[in-house]
N, C-alpha and C positions, 0 to 999 in steps of 0.2 A: 455415426452422426458427426457433424463438424461442430465445433465450439467457436463462437466469435465473442470477443469481449471489446466494448466501446467504453472508453473512459469519459470523465466529465467534460473534457474539452470538445469532444465530438457531439455532445447533445447540450451544449451551453445555451442555444437559442433555437428558434424555429428553423432557421436556415441550416443549422447543424443537423437537426433531426431529418430535414429533407435530404441532406447529404448522406445520412445513414441509409436512407431508401435507395439513393443512387448506388451506394456500395453494394447493398443487397441485390439489386437488380443487375448489376454487373457481375458479381461473383456467384449468384445463386444463393437460394435460402431453403431449399428443400432439406429435410432431415438435419435441422440446425437448431441449436440452443444458443441464445444470445444473452450474454450477461452485460448489464448496463450499470454504470456508476451514477451517483448523484450528479445533477446538472451544473456544469460550470464550477464555480467556487462555493456551492451550496453546503458542502461539508463544513467549510469555515463559518458559514452563516449559521448553521445549526450549532456550532461550537460557541458562538456568541450567545445564542439562546440559552445554551446549558450554563454559560458563565453568568448570564443575567439572572437565571433561576437560583443558581448556587449561591451567588453573592448578594442577591436582592438589590440590584443596581438601579431598579426603577424603570429600565427601558425594555423589559421582557416583552410586553405586548407590541412594542414598536418593532423589535427584532422579528417577532413572529409575522407581523404584518408585512415586513419587507420580503420575507420568504414567500409568503402566500401570494403577493402582488407580482413577484418575479415569475412564478409558475403560471399565474393566471394570464400574464401578458404573453407568454409562450403558447398557451392554450388558445387564446383569442386569435393569435396569428396563424395557428394550424387549423382550427376547426371553424368551418363556416357555419355549421349547425350547432348553435349554442344549447340545444337540448340533448346533445350527446351525452350519455350516462357518465362519462369521465368527469364532467364538471361536478357532479354529485359525489362520485367516488373520491375526488381530490378533497371536497369539503369534509367528507367522513374522515379522512386521515387527519385533517386539522382538528376536527372535534375530538378524535382519539388522542392526539398530542395534548390538547388543552385538558382533557380528563386526567391524563397522567400527571400533568403539572398540578392539578388541583387536589389529586388524591394521594400522591406519593408520600410515603412516610420514611423512606430510606435516606440517610445522610451520606451514603457511600458514593462518592464522585464517579468512580468507574462504572458502577451500576447505573447511576443516572445517566451518564454519557451514552451508554449503549442503548437505553430505552428511548433516547431522543434522537440521536444522530441518524439512525437507520431510516428516519422518515424521508431523508433526502433520496435514498435509493427507491423507496416505495413510491414516492411522487414521480420520479423520473420514468420508472418502468410503466406505472399506470398510463402516463401521458404517451409514451412511445408506442405502447402496445395498442392503445385506443387509435392513435393515428394510423398505424400500419393497417389495422382492421378497416378503418374508414376508407382508405385508398385502395383496398382489395387485397392486401397482403394478410391473409388469414393466420392468426396466431393465437396462442394461449398464454395468457399471463399466469405465472405461478408465484407463490410466496416461498422464497427460498428457505425461510425458517422452518418450513414443514419438511425439508429435505435434508439440510446440513444441521446435524445435531452435534452439540459441543459440551464441554464442561462449563463451569460458571466463572472462568477466569475473565472477567469482564475487560474489554478493550484489547485483549490478546488471547482469545479462546482456543482451546486445543480441540481438534475435530475428533469425534467418535466415529472412526472409519467404518466400523462394522455396521452400525445403525444407519450411517449416512449412505453407504453403499446399498444397503437393503432398500432404503427410501428412493434413492435415485433410480434403482433398477426398475421401478414401476412406471417410469416414463415411456411414452410411446415413441420409439425412434422415428417414425414417419411424420411426426408433427413439427411445427415451428414454435419454439417456446421463447418467452421473454422472462428473464429472471434477474433478481438483484444481485450485486456483488457485495462482498464485505460482511454479510450478515449470516447469523446462525441463531440457534435456540437451545437453551439448556433444559434439563429435565423438568423444571418448574414451568416451563413455558415463557421464560423471560428472554428477550432479545439479547444476543451476544454479537461482538464483532471480532474479526479475525486479525485485527491490527490495521493501523492507518494504511491506505492504499492497498487494501486486501482483496480488491475485486479480481485481480490477476490470479490470486490463489484460489478464489471461488471457481473461476473458469477452469483452473487446473483440476480441482476436485471433481467437477462435472465430467471433464475429459477422462480422467482416470476411471471413474466409476462406470462411465458408459463405453470404455474402451474406444474412445473417439478415434476418428480418422486423423484429425489434426485439431490444434487450437491456434487461432489467429488473434493477436492483440492489435487493434487498430489504433494508431497514434497519430499525432499531428506532426511527426517527423518521419523521415523516410525509413527508419528502422533503428537498429541498435548502433550508436556511433561510438567511436573510441574515446569520446570526451563529451561533456556537456557544452554545447555551443554558446551557452550564456556566459561561460567562464573561460573557454579555450577557443582560440582562433583556429581555422582550418581543420575542424573536426571531420573525421573520415567515417563513411559508412562501412560497417563490418558485414560482409555478405554472409558469412557462415561462422558459427560459434558452436563448439561442442558443448554437451550437457555440462561436463565438469567445469569447463572454462566459464560458462554462464553462471553456474553456482558460485564459483569463486568471485566473479564480478559483483553479483548480487549480494554476497556475504559481506563484501568490502563497502557496499553502499551504492552501487550503480543504480540509478533511479528508474530506469526504463522497465526493469523486470522485477517484481516483488520477490524477495528471497525465498519465500516457501513455494513458489510456483513451480520450480523446476523438477524437484524430486518425484512428484506424483507422475509427471510426464515421462521422466527417464525410466521409471520402473516398468512402464508399459511401451517404451519406445514410441511415444507419441510426439511427432514433430511440432515445434512451435514456430509460428511465423509472426514476425513483428513487422507490420506494414503501414504505410501512410494511408489515411482516409481521404487525403486530397489527391495524391498522385497514384492512381490505380494501375498505372503502366509499370511502376516500380515493384520488383519482386520482394524488395525489403531485405530483412535479415531472416535466415533460417537457423534455429537452434535444434541440434539433433546429434546423432552419432557421427564421428569423423574427426577431421582435423580441428585443432584447437581454435585456430583463427584464420580467416581469409578476408583481407590480406593480413599478413603477420606485421603487427605494428604495436607500439607501446599504447596502453590504455590508461587514461587518467580518471580517477575518481576523486571528487572533492566532498568532504562532509564538513559543514559549517557548524557553528555554535557548539563546539566541543569544549570539554573542560579537562585540563591536564592536572592530575593529582599526584604528588610525590609523597611517599609515605616511608617513615623510618621509625625505629624503635626508640623509646624515650631514653633508654640507658645506653644507646649507641651499640647495641649488640647486633649480631647478624639477624638478617630477616630470613627465618627458616620456615619449613613446611607448615608448622602450626600457625605461624603469623599469616601466611598466604591463605590458609584455609579460613582463618577467621576474617580476613579482609573480604574474601569472596562471599562469605555467608552475609556479611553486612551489605555488600553490593546487591546480592540476590534479594535479600529481605526488602530492599528499597527500590527494586526493579530498575536498577541502573544498567544501561547497555554498555558493555565493554567493547571498545573498538581497537584497542592496541594495549599491549602489556610489555613492560621492560623491567627486569630486576637485576640488581647487582648484590654484592655481599651485604651491604647495609641499607639499601633502600629498594623501594618498589614503586615504579611509576605506571599510571594507568590513564588512558584517555577514554573518556566516557561521555555519553549524552544523557540528558535528564528528561526522558519522554513524559514522565509522570510527575514532575515537579517535586521530587523527593530529595533533591541534592542536599539541602540545608540539613535535613534530618539525618542523612548519611554522614555528613561532616561532623555534626554534633556528636554522634555515636563514635565516630572514628577517633576524634580528638581526645576522648577519655582514656584511649590506650596507646596512641601513637602521636609522634610529631608529624604534622601534615603542612604542606604547602600547596596552594591552589593557584591555578592560572585559568581564568574563564575566557570565553569567546576566542578560542584558538581555532586554527583550521587544520584538518587532517587530510593530507593528500596521499593517495595510494596509487602507485604506478605498477601495473601488470606488464610483464615482458619489458622491463625497464632497460633502457640504454643510458650510457653516460650522458648523452645529450639531453635526453628526457629528464634525467635527474638534475642536471644542471639548471634546466629551465624552471623547475619548480623551486630549486634552492634560491633562485634570484627573486622570489616572490616575497621574501621577508626573513625574519630571524628564525633559524632552524633551532628549535628547542629540544628536539628528539628525533633521531633517525634510526630505522630498523630495516634490515635487508634479509630476505630469506628466499632462496631459489627463484630469483628473477622478479620477485615482488618487493618493492621498496616502499616503506611508509614514512612520511615526514610530518611531524607537528610543527606548525609555523605560526609565529605571532606577527 
């Protein structure tokens, strides 16, 4: 089978969905499983619903109505026949959402988040699947939660590979399937998510379990670039990237490929293609075995909204292994993502991001034992295959607070 993944930008409106059809007709869709994300910025819209519900801000129904009208407008533009069953199916999903909001007794934000945010993917796939069927592209919609089984680490769940592989192996390789990205299910039947932007990972899970011929991620850019064109001029298309290089880039925060996507593909030598859903004549980027980069060029990765924390002992003693172990335990307990580490004899610096809004709790706990200084809203630049020219270019962007270089990779924290 072939696995295709279409992100939110590709299905943000009726014209986008019609363009998905153009891609399928151009590329072929036999023996294919398609993973589709929530439409446009709908994940953000569902996060507003979650915050309204959690903090009782009074605009909950208004936020739900916005999401409902957004999807209804797309459906009205796609379907001439308003008696198509998809209209009822979409209403049923909103009824399920409202029922959860009315009956939920949990106060766990991460649990609540996962039960609500996944409706974005369920809605988008229902609509795309129904539209494809209406225009003669026969397909089967599947609920990905019945196939991908996870633990209950809500918002960043771990896949139970044995059970997931067993479930996915029941799919008929001769059919066209439409599945959601990002979602899984725990042993109690609760929805889980695989981490923000986790639809790429979903596609890789299916590819691995089905020993797929290939995985293609369809984007609104020509492929993987050596820098984000929003922040860097003259970004270059990378025609080929090795698995190991792509893993390194994803680890440091390159946004085109989700960090967890690559290993399941590498383990079965399944090629990954990153292509433009606008420019079908472009072959895009191929990730697979072979040369690290074609062309060989510095690659720039920017992570915004970082926090630089410098830690030292209250009694000015050395920062030894027991201190570091203690600090990492506090970081782990508060689910803070560490993006850079630097230590000296008497201090330890760490650049982190606060995905789960636990930073204040972390600092409060840390200051009971250590002297701590904090600088928020710093930028973390990573340069792979760094040259002096590339380093100088980044150093001109502001005050360099911290610089670290290891085997051709340079990281700079800049204010």
